C-alpha positions as CSV (number, residue, x, y, z in Angstrom):
1,M,0.0,0.0,0.0
2,E,1.3,3.4,-0.9
3,R,2.0,5.9,1.8
4,P,1.1,9.5,1.2
5,I,4.0,11.9,1.1
6,T,4.0,14.3,3.9
7,M,6.1,17.4,3.7
8,N,6.7,19.8,6.5
9,E,9.1,22.7,6.6
10,E,12.0,20.6,7.7
11,T,11.7,18.0,5.0
12,F,11.1,20.8,2.4
13,H,14.4,22.5,3.5
14,E,16.2,19.2,3.4
15,M,14.9,18.6,-0.2
16,E,15.7,22.1,-1.2
17,N,19.3,21.8,0.1
18,N,19.8,18.5,-1.7
19,I,18.6,20.0,-5.0
20,I,20.8,23.1,-4.5
21,N,23.8,20.8,-3.8
22,Q,23.1,18.8,-6.9
23,V,22.8,21.9,-9.1
24,T,26.0,23.3,-7.6
25,E,27.9,20.1,-8.4
26,V,26.6,20.0,-11.9
27,S,27.5,23.7,-12.5
28,K,31.0,23.1,-11.2
29,S,31.4,20.2,-13.5
30,I,30.3,22.1,-16.5
31,I,32.7,25.0,-15.6
32,E,35.6,22.6,-15.2
33,T,34.8,20.9,-18.5
34,F,34.7,24.3,-20.2
35,K,38.0,25.3,-18.5
36,F,39.6,22.0,-19.6
37,K,38.5,22.4,-23.2
38,V,39.9,26.0,-23.3
39,L,43.2,25.0,-21.8
40,Y,43.4,21.9,-24.0
41,D,42.8,23.8,-27.2
42,L,45.5,26.3,-26.2
43,K,48.1,23.6,-25.6
44,V,47.3,21.0,-28.2
45,S,47.5,21.3,-32.0
46,P,44.6,20.2,-34.1
47,N,46.6,17.2,-35.4
48,Q,47.4,16.1,-31.8
49,S,43.7,16.5,-30.9
50,K,42.6,14.3,-33.7
51,K,45.2,11.6,-32.8
52,S,44.1,11.8,-29.1
53,L,40.5,11.4,-30.0
54,K,41.3,8.4,-32.3
55,E,43.3,6.7,-29.5
56,L,40.5,7.5,-26.9
57,K,37.9,5.8,-29.2
58,K,40.2,2.8,-29.5
59,F,40.6,2.7,-25.7
60,R,36.9,2.9,-25.1
61,A,36.1,0.2,-27.6
62,K,38.7,-2.1,-26.1
63,N,37.6,-1.5,-22.5
64,W,33.9,-1.1,-22.8
65,D,31.9,-4.0,-21.5
66,S,28.6,-4.1,-23.4
67,K,27.3,-7.0,-21.3
68,I,26.5,-4.7,-18.3
69,S,24.2,-1.7,-17.9
70,R,25.4,1.7,-19.2
71,D,25.7,3.0,-15.6
72,E,27.8,0.0,-14.5
73,A,29.9,0.3,-17.6
74,Y,30.7,4.0,-16.8
75,K,31.7,3.0,-13.3
76,K,33.9,0.3,-14.6
77,Y,35.4,2.6,-17.2
78,L,36.1,5.3,-14.6
79,N,37.7,2.8,-12.2
80,L,40.3,2.1,-14.8
81,Y,42.0,5.4,-13.8
């Protein structure tokens, strides 16, 4: 049987803080990604960038496990570092 969701001021503030924290983390990630791209483009030639992208695609193809869910595959991929 489903329980009705009750929300009081405390649970609302808790939910609000969780949402704000998530938005903040995503915003920081976007800014860091943009910063990396700018710095990367300043330091790496277009030919080096193409070669890196080609090698990255090879690495992903070699290490990607298609037998597991996408989320689990990302976790496995990230754990290689």
